[in-house]
MITI-328450 format. One record per atom (N, C-alpha, C): residue in three letters; atom name; x, y, z. Coordinates in Angstrom, 1 decimal. Example, Ala and Ser with C-alpha at 12.3 -4.5 7.8 and 13.67 -1.06 7.14 Angstrom:
2
PT  type  atom       u       v       w
PT   ala     N    13.2    -5.7     7.8
PT   ala    CA    12.3    -4.5     7.8
PT   ala     C    13.2    -3.3     7.8
PT   ser     N    12.8    -2.2     7.1
PT   ser    CA    13.7    -1.1     7.1
PT   ser     C    12.9     0.0     7.9
This chain:
64
PT  type  atom       u       v       w
PT   met     N    34.1     2.4   -25.5
PT   met    CA    32.7     2.9   -24.9
PT   met     C    33.2     3.9   -24.2
PT   arg     N    32.5     5.4   -24.4
PT   arg    CA    32.6     6.5   -23.5
PT   arg     C    32.0     6.1   -22.0
PT   ala     N    32.5     6.7   -21.2
PT   ala    CA    32.1     6.4   -19.6
PT   ala     C    31.0     7.2   -19.5
PT   ile     N    30.0     6.6   -18.7
PT   ile    CA    28.7     7.3   -18.6
PT   ile     C    28.7     7.9   -16.9
PT   asp     N    28.4     8.9   -16.7
PT   asp    CA    28.5     9.7   -15.3
PT   asp     C    26.8     9.4   -15.0
PT   leu     N    27.0     8.7   -13.9
PT   leu    CA    25.6     8.6   -13.1
PT   leu     C    25.7     9.2   -11.6
PT   ser     N    26.4     9.8   -11.4
PT   ser    CA    26.4    10.8   -10.2
PT   ser     C    25.1    11.6    -9.8
PT   ser     N    24.3    12.0   -11.0
PT   ser    CA    23.6    13.0   -10.7
PT   ser     C    22.1    12.3   -11.5
PT   val     N    22.2    11.0   -11.5
PT   val    CA    20.7    10.4   -11.8
PT   val     C    19.9    10.2   -10.5
PT   thr     N    18.4    10.2   -11.4
PT   thr    CA    17.7     9.8   -10.3
PT   thr     C    17.4     8.2   -10.4
PT   trp     N    17.5     7.6    -9.1
PT   trp    CA    17.3     6.2    -9.1
PT   trp     C    15.7     6.1    -8.6
PT   arg     N    15.2     4.6    -9.2
PT   arg    CA    13.6     4.6    -8.8
PT   arg     C    13.9     3.0    -8.6
PT   lys     N    13.0     2.5    -7.3
PT   lys    CA    12.8     1.2    -7.0
PT   lys     C    12.0     0.5    -8.2
PT   ser     N    12.3    -0.8    -8.5
PT   ser    CA    11.5    -1.6    -9.3
PT   ser     C     9.9    -1.6    -8.9
PT   ser     N     9.3    -1.5    -9.6
PT   ser    CA     7.6    -1.7    -9.3
PT   ser     C     7.4    -3.1    -8.5
PT   tyr     N     8.3    -3.8    -8.6
PT   tyr    CA     8.3    -5.4    -8.0
PT   tyr     C     8.7    -5.2    -6.4
PT   ser     N     9.2    -4.2    -6.0
PT   ser    CA     9.8    -3.9    -5.0
PT   ser     C     8.9    -4.2    -3.4
PT   asn     N     9.1    -4.4    -2.4
PT   asn    CA     8.1    -4.3    -1.5
PT   asn     C     8.4    -3.0    -0.7
PT   ser     N     7.3    -2.7     0.3
PT   ser    CA     7.5    -1.4     0.8
PT   ser     C     8.4    -1.4     2.2
PT   asp     N     9.2    -2.6     2.7
PT   asp    CA     9.6    -2.7     4.1
PT   asp     C    10.8    -2.8     3.9
PT   gly     N    11.7    -2.1     2.6
PT   gly    CA    12.9    -2.2     2.5
PT   gly     C    13.8    -3.3     2.3
PT   gly     N    12.9    -4.6     1.7
PT   gly    CA    13.5    -5.5     1.2
PT   gly     C    14.4    -5.8     0.3
PT   glu     N    14.8    -6.4    -0.8
PT   glu    CA    15.7    -6.9    -1.5
PT   glu     C    15.0    -6.0    -2.9
PT   cys     N    15.9    -5.0    -3.2
PT   cys    CA    15.2    -4.5    -4.3
PT   cys     C    16.1    -3.9    -5.5
PT   leu     N    16.0    -4.0    -6.4
PT   leu    CA    16.6    -3.3    -7.7
PT   leu     C    16.1    -1.7    -7.8
PT   glu     N    17.2    -0.9    -8.4
PT   glu    CA    16.9     0.2    -8.6
PT   glu     C    17.3     0.4   -10.1
PT   val     N    16.6     1.3   -11.0
PT   val    CA    17.0     1.7   -12.3
PT   val     C    17.2     3.2   -12.2
PT   ala     N    17.7     3.7   -13.3
PT   ala    CA    17.7     5.0   -14.0
PT   ala     C    17.3     5.3   -15.2
PT   asp     N    16.5     6.2   -15.5
PT   asp    CA    16.1     6.3   -17.0
PT   asp     C    16.4     7.4   -17.5
PT   asp     N    16.1     7.6   -19.0
PT   asp    CA    16.5     8.5   -19.8
PT   asp     C    18.0     8.9   -20.1
PT   leu     N    18.6     7.8   -20.1
PT   leu    CA    20.1     7.2   -20.7
PT   leu     C    20.5     6.4   -21.8
PT   pro     N    21.2     6.6   -22.4
PT   pro    CA    21.3     5.7   -23.6
PT   pro     C    21.7     4.1   -23.2
PT   val     N    21.8     3.9   -22.0
PT   val    CA    21.9     2.5   -21.3
PT   val     C    21.0     2.5   -20.3
PT   val     N    20.7     1.4   -19.7
PT   val    CA    19.9     1.2   -18.4
PT   val     C    20.3     0.7   -17.3
PT   pro     N    21.0     1.5   -16.4
PT   pro    CA    22.0     1.0   -15.4
PT   pro     C    21.1     0.6   -14.4
PT   val     N    21.5    -0.6   -13.7
PT   val    CA    20.7    -1.3   -12.8
PT   val     C    21.6    -1.5   -11.3
PT   arg     N    21.0    -1.0   -10.2
PT   arg    CA    21.8    -1.5    -8.9
PT   arg     C    21.0    -2.0    -7.8
PT   asp     N    21.8    -2.4    -6.7
PT   asp    CA    21.1    -3.0    -5.7
PT   asp     C    20.7    -2.1    -4.6
PT   ser     N    19.4    -1.8    -4.3
PT   ser    CA    19.2    -0.6    -3.3
PT   ser     C    20.1    -0.9    -2.1
PT   lys     N    20.4    -2.1    -1.7
PT   lys    CA    21.1    -2.0    -0.4
PT   lys     C    22.5    -2.2    -0.5
PT   ala     N    23.3    -1.6    -1.5
PT   ala    CA    24.5    -1.4    -1.8
PT   ala     C    24.9    -0.7    -3.0
PT   pro     N    24.2     0.9    -2.9
PT   pro    CA    24.3     1.6    -3.8
PT   pro     C    25.8     2.4    -4.2
PT   his     N    26.5     1.8    -3.2
PT   his    CA    27.8     2.4    -3.6
PT   his     C    28.7     1.3    -4.5
PT   leu     N    28.2     0.2    -4.8
PT   leu    CA    28.7    -0.6    -5.8
PT   leu     C    28.5     0.1    -7.5
PT   thr     N    29.5    -0.6    -8.2
PT   thr    CA    28.9    -0.2    -9.6
PT   thr     C    27.8    -0.9   -10.0
PT   pro     N    26.8     0.1   -10.7
PT   pro    CA    25.9    -0.8   -11.3
PT   pro     C    26.0    -1.6   -12.8
PT   leu     N    25.1    -2.3   -12.7
PT   leu    CA    25.3    -3.1   -14.2
PT   leu     C    24.5    -2.2   -14.9
PT   leu     N    25.2    -2.2   -16.4
PT   leu    CA    24.6    -1.6   -17.6
PT   leu     C    24.0    -2.4   -18.5
PT   phe     N    22.7    -2.1   -19.1
PT   phe    CA    22.1    -3.0   -20.0
PT   phe     C    21.9    -2.2   -21.3
PT   gly     N    22.0    -2.8   -22.5
PT   gly    CA    21.6    -1.9   -23.5
PT   gly     C    19.6    -1.8   -23.3
PT   ala     N    19.3    -0.8   -24.0
PT   ala    CA    17.9    -0.5   -23.8
PT   ala     C    16.9    -2.1   -24.6
PT   gly     N    17.6    -2.3   -25.6
PT   gly    CA    16.8    -3.5   -26.0
PT   gly     C    17.0    -5.0   -25.2
PT   ala     N    18.1    -4.9   -24.7
PT   ala    CA    18.3    -6.2   -23.3
PT   ala     C    17.5    -5.9   -22.4
PT   trp     N    17.2    -5.0   -21.6
PT   trp    CA    16.4    -4.6   -20.7
PT   trp     C    14.9    -4.9   -21.1
PT   ala     N    14.4    -4.3   -22.1
PT   ala    CA    13.1    -4.6   -22.6
PT   ala     C    12.7    -6.0   -22.7
PT   ala     N    13.6    -6.7   -23.2
PT   ala    CA    13.6    -8.3   -23.4
PT   ala     C    13.3    -8.9   -22.0
PT   phe     N    14.2    -8.3   -21.2
PT   phe    CA    14.1    -9.2   -20.0
PT   phe     C    12.8    -8.6   -19.0
PT   val     N    12.3    -7.7   -18.8
PT   val    CA    11.5    -7.0   -18.1
PT   val     C    10.1    -7.9   -19.2
PT   gln     N    10.2    -7.7   -20.3
PT   gln    CA     9.0    -8.6   -21.0
PT   gln     C     9.1    -9.9   -20.7
PT   gly     N    10.1   -10.9   -20.3
PT   gly    CA    10.2   -12.0   -20.1
PT   gly     C     9.7   -12.3   -18.8
PT   leu     N     9.7   -11.5   -17.9
PT   leu    CA     9.3   -11.3   -16.5
PT   leu     C     7.7   -11.2   -16.3
PT   arg     N     7.3   -10.6   -17.3
PT   arg    CA     5.7   -10.1   -17.4
PT   arg     C     5.2   -11.5   -18.0
PT   met     N     5.7   -12.5   -18.7
PT   met    CA     5.3   -13.6   -19.5
PT   met     C     5.1   -14.6   -18.2
PT   glu     N     5.9   -14.5   -17.2
PT   glu    CA     5.7   -15.3   -16.0
PT   glu     C     4.3   -15.2   -15.4
């Protein structure tokens, strides 16, 4: 698999994140994969999910 350069992507916080800087996930859009990182540790390597797997995960959260 080819390496994906994430150095210039724009990260956005999850819509479920609170505004006081609590525990948050950040994702980046418009890539062939969905990178996800911890906003408290942005220097760590993000997790990469296929678009279908991420969509299924988000849909599962909406059902609860």
